[in-house]
DSSP file (Angstrom, degrees, kcal/mol; ACC not computed):
  #  RESIDUE AA STRUCTURE BP1 BP2  ACC     N-H-->O    O-->H-N    N-H-->O    O-->H-N    TCO  KAPPA ALPHA  PHI   PSI    X-CA   Y-CA   Z-CA
    1    1 A M              0   0    0      0, 0.0    39,-0.2     0, 0.0     2,-0.1   0.000 360.0 360.0 360.0 143.9    0.0    0.0    0.0
    2    2 A K        -     0   0    0     78,-0.4    80,-2.8    37,-0.1     2,-0.6  -0.436 360.0-149.6 -69.0 139.4    1.2    3.5   -0.7
    3    3 A V  E     -a   82   0A   0     78,-0.2     2,-0.4    -2,-0.1    80,-0.2  -0.967  19.8-173.0-109.6 121.4    2.5    5.6    2.2
    4    4 A L  E     -a   83   0A   0     78,-3.3    80,-3.0    -2,-0.6     2,-0.3  -0.880  17.6-131.3-117.1 146.4    1.9    9.3    1.6
    5    5 A Y  E     -a   84   0A   0     -2,-0.4     2,-0.3    78,-0.2    80,-0.2  -0.746  24.0-116.8 -94.8 142.2    3.0   12.2    3.7
    6    6 A Y        -     0   0    0     78,-2.4     9,-0.4    -2,-0.3     2,-0.4  -0.581  30.2-160.2 -72.0 136.8    0.7   15.0    4.7
    7    7 A F        -     0   0    0     -2,-0.3     6,-0.2     6,-0.2     2,-0.0  -0.965  14.2-126.0-118.5 139.2    1.6   18.4    3.3
    8    8 A T    >   -     0   0    0      4,-3.0     3,-2.2    -2,-0.4    98,-0.0  -0.271  35.2-100.7 -72.0 168.3    0.4   21.7    4.6
    9    9 A S  T 3  S+     0   0    0      1,-0.3    -1,-0.1     2,-0.1    -2,-0.0   0.765 126.4  57.3 -62.5 -23.2   -1.3   24.2    2.3
   10   10 A G  T 3  S-     0   0    0      2,-0.1    -1,-0.3     1,-0.0    -2,-0.0   0.404 123.7-105.3 -86.5   1.9    2.1   26.0    2.2
   11   11 A G  S <  S+     0   0    0     -3,-2.2     2,-0.2     1,-0.3    -2,-0.1   0.531  71.8 144.3  89.2   6.1    3.8   22.9    0.9
   12   12 A R        -     0   0    0      1,-0.0    -4,-3.0    -5,-0.0    -1,-0.3  -0.553  42.0-149.0 -80.6 145.1    5.6   22.0    4.1
   13   13 A N     >  -     0   0    0     -6,-0.2     4,-2.2    -2,-0.2     5,-0.2  -0.834  16.4-179.5-113.8  89.7    6.0   18.3    5.1
   14   14 A P  H  > S+     0   0    0      0, 0.0     4,-2.1     0, 0.0    -1,-0.2   0.826  77.9  50.7 -65.4 -33.6    5.9   18.3    8.9
   15   15 A V  H  > S+     0   0    0     -9,-0.4     4,-2.4    69,-0.2     5,-0.2   0.942 112.2  45.9 -70.6 -45.8    6.4   14.5    9.4
   16   16 A R  H  > S+     0   0    0      1,-0.2     4,-2.6     2,-0.2    -1,-0.2   0.908 112.2  52.4 -62.2 -40.7    9.4   14.3    7.1
   17   17 A S  H  X S+     0   0    0     -4,-2.2     4,-1.2     1,-0.2    -1,-0.2   0.921 109.1  50.0 -59.8 -43.6   10.9   17.4    8.8
   18   18 A F  H >X S+     0   0    0     -4,-2.1     3,-0.6     1,-0.2     4,-0.5   0.930 110.8  49.1 -59.7 -46.7   10.4   15.7   12.2
   19   19 A I  H >< S+     0   0    0     -4,-2.4     3,-1.4     1,-0.2    -2,-0.2   0.917 108.7  52.7 -60.7 -44.2   12.1   12.5   10.9
   20   20 A E  H 3< S+     0   0    0     -4,-2.6    -1,-0.2     1,-0.3    -2,-0.2   0.737 103.6  58.6 -65.6 -22.4   15.1   14.5    9.5
   21   21 A E  H << S+     0   0    0     -4,-1.2    -1,-0.3    -3,-0.6    -2,-0.2   0.607  91.5  89.6 -81.0 -12.7   15.6   16.2   12.9
   22   22 A Q  S << S-     0   0    0     -3,-1.4    -3,-0.0    -4,-0.5     2,-0.0  -0.405  89.4 -93.0 -84.5 160.8   16.1   12.9   14.7
   23   23 A H     >  -     0   0    0     -2,-0.1     4,-2.5     1,-0.1     3,-0.3  -0.294  43.3-101.5 -70.3 161.9   19.4   11.1   15.2
   24   24 A K  H  > S+     0   0    0      1,-0.2     4,-2.2     2,-0.2     5,-0.1   0.817 118.3  53.4 -57.5 -39.2   20.4    8.5   12.6
   25   25 A V  H  > S+     0   0    0      2,-0.2     4,-1.8     1,-0.2    -1,-0.2   0.936 112.6  43.9 -65.1 -45.3   19.6    5.4   14.6
   26   26 A L  H  > S+     0   0    0     -3,-0.3     4,-2.5     1,-0.2    -2,-0.2   0.895 110.9  55.5 -66.5 -39.2   16.0    6.7   15.2
   27   27 A Q  H  X S+     0   0    0     -4,-2.5     4,-2.7     1,-0.2    -1,-0.2   0.920 107.3  50.1 -56.9 -43.5   15.7    7.7   11.6
   28   28 A A  H  X S+     0   0    0     -4,-2.2     4,-2.3     1,-0.2    -1,-0.2   0.892 109.7  50.3 -64.1 -39.9   16.6    4.2   10.5
   29   29 A E  H  X S+     0   0    0     -4,-1.8     4,-2.1     2,-0.2    -1,-0.2   0.903 111.9  48.2 -63.8 -41.0   14.0    2.7   12.9
   30   30 A I  H  X S+     0   0    0     -4,-2.5     4,-2.5     2,-0.2    -2,-0.2   0.931 110.8  49.8 -65.1 -46.1   11.3    5.0   11.5
   31   31 A V  H  X S+     0   0    0     -4,-2.7     4,-2.3     1,-0.2    -2,-0.2   0.900 110.5  51.4 -60.4 -41.2   12.2    4.2    7.9
   32   32 A D  H  X S+     0   0    0     -4,-2.3     4,-1.9     2,-0.2    -1,-0.2   0.916 110.3  48.3 -61.5 -43.7   12.0    0.5    8.7
   33   33 A A  H  X S+     0   0    0     -4,-2.1     4,-1.8     1,-0.2    -2,-0.2   0.902 111.2  49.9 -64.9 -41.1    8.6    0.9   10.3
   34   34 A I  H  X S+     0   0    0     -4,-2.5     4,-2.3     1,-0.2    -1,-0.2   0.884 108.4  53.9 -64.8 -38.1    7.3    2.9    7.3
   35   35 A S  H  X S+     0   0    0     -4,-2.3     4,-2.0     1,-0.2    -1,-0.2   0.888 106.0  52.5 -62.2 -39.1    8.6    0.2    5.0
   36   36 A M  H  <>S+     0   0    0     -4,-1.9     5,-2.6     2,-0.2    -1,-0.2   0.888 107.9  51.5 -64.5 -37.8    6.7   -2.4    6.9
   37   37 A L  H ><5S+     0   0    0     -4,-1.8     3,-1.7     1,-0.2    -2,-0.2   0.932 109.1  50.3 -62.5 -44.5    3.5   -0.3    6.4
   38   38 A E  H 3<5S+     0   0    0     -4,-2.3    -2,-0.2     1,-0.3    -1,-0.2   0.856 108.0  52.8 -60.6 -35.5    4.2   -0.1    2.7
   39   39 A D  T 3<5S-     0   0    0     -4,-2.0    -1,-0.3    -5,-0.2    -2,-0.2   0.382 115.3-120.4 -82.0   4.8    4.6   -3.9    2.6
   40   40 A E  T < 5 +     0   0    0     -3,-1.7     2,-0.2     1,-0.2    -3,-0.2   0.799  53.9 163.1  60.3  33.2    1.2   -4.2    4.4
   41   41 A K      < -     0   0    0     -5,-2.6     2,-0.7    -6,-0.1    -1,-0.2  -0.589  45.3-112.4 -77.9 144.2    2.6   -6.0    7.4
   42   42 A T        -     0   0    0     -2,-0.2     2,-0.4     1,-0.0    -1,-0.1  -0.688  34.2-157.4 -79.1 117.0    0.4   -6.0   10.4
   43   43 A L        +     0   0    0     -2,-0.7     2,-0.2     4,-0.1   -10,-0.0  -0.809  16.2 174.5 -99.7 136.5    2.1   -3.9   13.1
   44   44 A Q    >>  -     0   0    0     -2,-0.4     4,-1.7     1,-0.1     3,-1.3  -0.722  31.3 -23.2-129.4 178.0    1.2   -4.4   16.7
   45   45 A M  T 34 S+     0   0    0      1,-0.3    -1,-0.1     2,-0.3     4,-0.1  -0.342 116.1  27.6 -58.4 143.5    2.3   -3.2   20.1
   46   46 A P  T 34 S+     0   0    0      0, 0.0    -1,-0.3     0, 0.0    16,-0.1  -0.998 131.6  38.1 -89.6  -2.1    4.9   -2.1   21.1
   47   47 A L  T <4 S+     0   0    0     -3,-1.3    15,-3.3     1,-0.2     2,-0.4   0.887 125.0  20.3 -76.0 -38.7    5.6   -0.6   17.6
   48   48 A S  E  <  -B   61   0A   0     -4,-1.7     2,-0.4    13,-0.2    13,-0.2  -0.978  60.9-174.7-137.2 145.2    2.1    0.4   16.6
   49   49 A R  E     -B   60   0A   0     11,-2.0    11,-2.5    -2,-0.4     2,-0.2  -1.000  25.8-120.6-140.4 139.6   -1.1    1.1   18.4
   50   50 A S  E     -B   59   0A   0     -2,-0.4     9,-0.3     9,-0.2     3,-0.1  -0.495  14.1-159.4 -75.9 146.4   -4.6    1.9   17.2
   51   51 A L    >>  +     0   0    0      7,-3.4     4,-2.0     4,-0.2     3,-1.5  -0.459  31.9 149.8-122.5  58.7   -6.2    5.2   18.2
   52   52 A P  T 34  +     0   0    0      0, 0.0    -1,-0.1     0, 0.0     4,-0.1   0.739  67.0  67.4 -67.3 -20.9   -9.9    4.6   17.7
   53   53 A D  T 34 S+     0   0    0      1,-0.2     3,-0.1    -3,-0.1    -2,-0.1   0.716 109.8  36.8 -70.6 -18.6  -10.8    7.0   20.5
   54   54 A I  T <4 S-     0   0    0     -3,-1.5     2,-0.3     1,-0.3    -1,-0.2   0.855 136.9 -26.0 -94.9 -48.8   -9.5    9.9   18.3
   55   55 A H    ><  -     0   0    0     -4,-2.0     3,-1.7     3,-0.1    -1,-0.3  -0.928  67.0 -98.3-166.7 141.2  -10.7    8.6   14.9
   56   56 A K  T 3  S+     0   0    0     -2,-0.3     3,-0.1     1,-0.2    -3,-0.0  -0.412 110.8  21.7 -62.4 135.0  -11.4    5.3   13.2
   57   57 A G  T 3  S+     0   0    0      1,-0.3    19,-2.7    -2,-0.1     2,-0.3   0.434  93.6 129.5  87.1   0.2   -8.5    4.1   11.1
   58   58 A L  E <   + C   0  75A   0     -3,-1.7    -7,-3.4    17,-0.2    -1,-0.3  -0.717  28.2 165.4 -93.4 139.1   -6.0    6.2   13.1
   59   59 A H  E     -BC  50  74A   0     15,-2.9    15,-2.7    -2,-0.3     2,-0.4  -0.905  24.3-136.3-141.9 166.7   -2.8    4.6   14.5
   60   60 A E  E     -BC  49  73A   0    -11,-2.5   -11,-2.0    -2,-0.3     2,-0.4  -0.997   9.1-139.6-131.4 139.5    0.5    5.7   16.0
   61   61 A L  E     -BC  48  72A   0     11,-3.2    11,-1.8    -2,-0.4     2,-0.5  -0.806  27.7-149.2 -87.3 135.5    4.0    4.4   15.4
   62   62 A R  E     + C   0  71A   0    -15,-3.3     2,-0.4    -2,-0.4     9,-0.2  -0.928  19.6 174.7-118.0 127.7    5.8    4.3   18.7
   63   63 A F  E     - C   0  70A   0      7,-2.4     7,-2.7    -2,-0.5     2,-0.4  -0.978   7.7-170.9-132.5 144.2    9.6    4.8   19.2
   64   64 A K  E     + C   0  69A   0     -2,-0.4     2,-0.2     5,-0.2     5,-0.2  -0.999  17.2 148.2-137.0 133.0   11.7    5.1   22.3
   65   65 A D  E >   - C   0  68A   0      3,-2.5     3,-1.8    -2,-0.4    -2,-0.0  -0.814  64.2 -74.7-145.9-172.4   15.3    6.1   22.7
   66   66 A R  T 3  S+     0   0    0      1,-0.3     3,-0.1    -2,-0.2    -2,-0.0   0.734 127.7  57.5 -65.1 -20.2   17.6    7.8   25.1
   67   67 A A  T 3  S-     0   0    0      1,-0.3     2,-0.3     3,-0.0    -1,-0.3   0.560 119.4-100.4 -85.3  -8.4   16.1   11.2   24.1
   68   68 A G  E <   -C   65   0A   0     -3,-1.8    -3,-2.5     2,-0.0     2,-0.4  -0.887  56.2 -31.9 127.7-158.7   12.6   10.1   25.1
   69   69 A E  E     -CD  64  90A   0     21,-0.7    21,-2.8    -2,-0.3     2,-0.3  -0.820  48.0-167.8-106.5 142.0    9.5    8.8   23.2
   70   70 A S  E     -CD  63  89A   0     -7,-2.7    -7,-2.4    -2,-0.4     2,-0.4  -0.934   2.0-161.4-126.0 150.5    8.4    9.8   19.7
   71   71 A R  E     -CD  62  88A   0     17,-2.8    17,-2.3    -2,-0.3     2,-0.5  -0.990   9.3-166.9-132.6 141.2    5.2    9.2   17.9
   72   72 A I  E     -CD  61  87A   0    -11,-1.8   -11,-3.2    -2,-0.4     2,-0.4  -0.986  19.3-149.3-123.9 119.2    4.2    9.3   14.2
   73   73 A V  E     -CD  60  86A   0     13,-3.2    12,-2.2    -2,-0.5    13,-1.4  -0.737  18.8-178.4 -93.4 131.3    0.5    9.3   13.7
   74   74 A Y  E     -CD  59  84A   0    -15,-2.7   -15,-2.9    -2,-0.4     2,-0.5  -0.944  18.2-146.1-132.0 153.3   -0.8    7.6   10.6
   75   75 A Y  E     -CD  58  83A   0      8,-2.7     8,-2.9    -2,-0.3     2,-0.8  -0.970   9.8-146.7-120.9 126.6   -4.3    7.1    9.0
   76   76 A V  E     - D   0  82A   0    -19,-2.7     2,-0.9    -2,-0.5     6,-0.2  -0.832  10.8-168.3 -95.3 109.6   -5.2    4.0    7.0
   77   77 A K  E >>  - D   0  81A   0      4,-2.5     3,-2.2    -2,-0.8     4,-1.6  -0.862  35.3-114.4 -98.5 103.4   -7.6    5.0    4.3
   78   78 A K  T 34 S-     0   0    0     -2,-0.9     4,-0.0     1,-0.3    -1,-0.0   0.018  87.5  -3.9 -47.8 135.4   -8.8    1.6    3.1
   79   79 A K  T 34 S+     0   0    0      1,-0.2    -1,-0.3     0, 0.0    -3,-0.0   0.565 129.6  65.6  59.7  12.7   -7.9    0.6   -0.5
   80   80 A E  T <4 S-     0   0    0     -3,-2.2   -78,-0.4     1,-0.3     2,-0.3   0.653 102.0 -60.3-121.5 -66.6   -6.3    4.0   -1.1
   81   81 A A  E  <  - D   0  77A   0     -4,-1.6    -4,-2.5   -80,-0.1     2,-0.5  -0.980  36.0-101.5-171.5 172.1   -3.2    4.8    1.0
   82   82 A I  E     -aD   3  76A   0    -80,-2.8   -78,-3.3    -2,-0.3     2,-0.5  -0.975  36.6-153.4-111.0 126.2   -1.6    5.2    4.4
   83   83 A Y  E     -aD   4  75A   0     -8,-2.9    -8,-2.7    -2,-0.5     2,-0.8  -0.890   9.4-148.3-107.5 124.2   -1.2    8.9    5.3
   84   84 A L  E     +aD   5  74A   0    -80,-3.0   -78,-2.4    -2,-0.5   -10,-0.2  -0.817  30.5 165.8 -86.4 110.0    1.5   10.0    7.8
   85   85 A V  E     +     0   0A   0    -12,-2.2     2,-0.3    -2,-0.8   -11,-0.2   0.713  50.0   9.5-106.4 -23.2   -0.2   13.0    9.3
   86   86 A H  E     - D   0  73A   0    -13,-1.4   -13,-3.2   -72,-0.1     2,-0.3  -0.995  49.1-171.4-158.9 150.1    1.6   14.1   12.5
   87   87 A A  E     + D   0  72A   0     -2,-0.3     2,-0.3   -15,-0.3   -15,-0.2  -0.995  18.2 153.9-144.5 143.7    4.8   13.5   14.4
   88   88 A F  E     - D   0  71A   0    -17,-2.3   -17,-2.8    -2,-0.3     2,-0.5  -0.992  45.1-101.8-162.5 161.0    5.9   14.6   17.9
   89   89 A K  E     - D   0  70A   0     -2,-0.3     2,-0.4   -19,-0.2   -19,-0.3  -0.797  43.5-126.9 -86.3 129.4    8.0   14.0   20.9
   90   90 A K  E     + D   0  69A   0    -21,-2.8   -21,-0.7    -2,-0.5     3,-0.1  -0.654  39.1 162.1 -83.1 129.6    5.9   12.5   23.7
   91   91 A K        +     0   0    0     -2,-0.4     2,-0.3     3,-0.2    -1,-0.1   0.528  60.0  40.1-122.8 -13.9    6.2   14.4   27.0
   92   92 A T  S    S-     0   0    0      2,-0.2    -1,-0.1     1,-0.1     4,-0.1  -0.820  85.6-105.4-131.2 170.9    3.1   13.3   28.9
   93   93 A R  S    S+     0   0    0     -2,-0.3     2,-0.3    -3,-0.1    -1,-0.1   0.858 104.0  40.8 -66.3 -34.9    1.1   10.1   29.4
   94   94 A T  S    S-     0   0    0      1,-0.0    -2,-0.2    -3,-0.0     2,-0.2  -0.800  95.8 -97.4-115.7 157.0   -1.7   11.2   27.1
   95   95 A M        -     0   0    0     -2,-0.3    -2,-0.1     1,-0.1    -5,-0.0  -0.484  48.0-110.2 -70.4 138.2   -1.7   13.0   23.8
   96   96 A S     >  -     0   0    0     -2,-0.2     4,-2.3     1,-0.1     5,-0.2  -0.265  15.9-120.3 -69.0 155.7   -2.4   16.7   24.2
   97   97 A K  H  > S+     0   0    0      1,-0.2     4,-2.6     2,-0.2     5,-0.2   0.847 115.5  57.2 -62.2 -33.7   -5.6   18.3   23.1
   98   98 A K  H  > S+     0   0    0      2,-0.2     4,-2.1     1,-0.2    -1,-0.2   0.923 107.6  45.8 -63.4 -45.5   -3.6   20.5   20.8
   99   99 A D  H  > S+     0   0    0      2,-0.2     4,-2.5     1,-0.2    -2,-0.2   0.920 113.2  50.1 -64.0 -43.7   -2.0   17.4   19.0
  100  100 A K  H  X S+     0   0    0     -4,-2.3     4,-2.5     1,-0.2    -2,-0.2   0.919 111.1  48.6 -60.7 -44.5   -5.5   15.7   18.8
  101  101 A A  H  X S+     0   0    0     -4,-2.6     4,-2.2     1,-0.2    -1,-0.2   0.900 111.5  49.8 -63.5 -40.7   -7.0   18.9   17.2
  102  102 A L  H  X S+     0   0    0     -4,-2.1     4,-2.4     2,-0.2    -1,-0.2   0.909 110.5  50.1 -64.6 -42.6   -4.2   19.2   14.7
  103  103 A I  H  X S+     0   0    0     -4,-2.5     4,-2.3     2,-0.2    -2,-0.2   0.941 111.7  47.4 -61.3 -48.2   -4.5   15.5   13.7
  104  104 A L  H  X S+     0   0    0     -4,-2.5     4,-1.6     1,-0.2    -1,-0.2   0.877 110.8  52.5 -62.8 -37.5   -8.3   15.9   13.2
  105  105 A K  H  X S+     0   0    0     -4,-2.2     4,-0.9     1,-0.2    -1,-0.2   0.928 110.8  47.1 -62.1 -45.3   -7.8   19.1   11.2
  106  106 A R  H  X S+     0   0    0     -4,-2.4     4,-0.7     1,-0.2     3,-0.5   0.864 107.1  57.1 -67.2 -35.4   -5.3   17.3    8.9
  107  107 A L  H >< S+     0   0    0     -4,-2.3     3,-0.9     1,-0.2    -1,-0.2   0.881 102.9  54.9 -62.6 -36.8   -7.6   14.3    8.5
  108  108 A K  H 3< S+     0   0    0     -4,-1.6    -1,-0.2     1,-0.2    -2,-0.2   0.791 105.4  54.1 -64.7 -27.6  -10.3   16.6    7.1
  109  109 A E  H 3<        0   0    0     -4,-0.9    -1,-0.2    -3,-0.5    -2,-0.2   0.613 360.0 360.0 -83.3 -12.8   -7.8   17.9    4.5
  110  110 A I    <<        0   0    0     -3,-0.9    -1,-0.2    -4,-0.7    -2,-0.2   0.487 360.0 360.0 -78.3 360.0   -7.0   14.4    3.2
């Protein structure tokens, strides 16, 4: 299945920018996880978790390293593509309302 990146109306790619800001080891882990998505492998905990309480079809890739925890949120649009819509460093136990609102806004734009 195709994996597509979300682009802002100004042409910015926030998920790719986030990935490029990470150290090389974490970048490699992220690229591997995205490759598994492209190969339509079923990803489960601890690498991937469904987020049905936010939106149906929404999931997060979960990464942990010495700098902390990172998340890449993706949306599976059946028979079309997988969209990487948001990425962030996790700082609290739950996702912030700001992050949730941004994700929902981006889903509407897809």
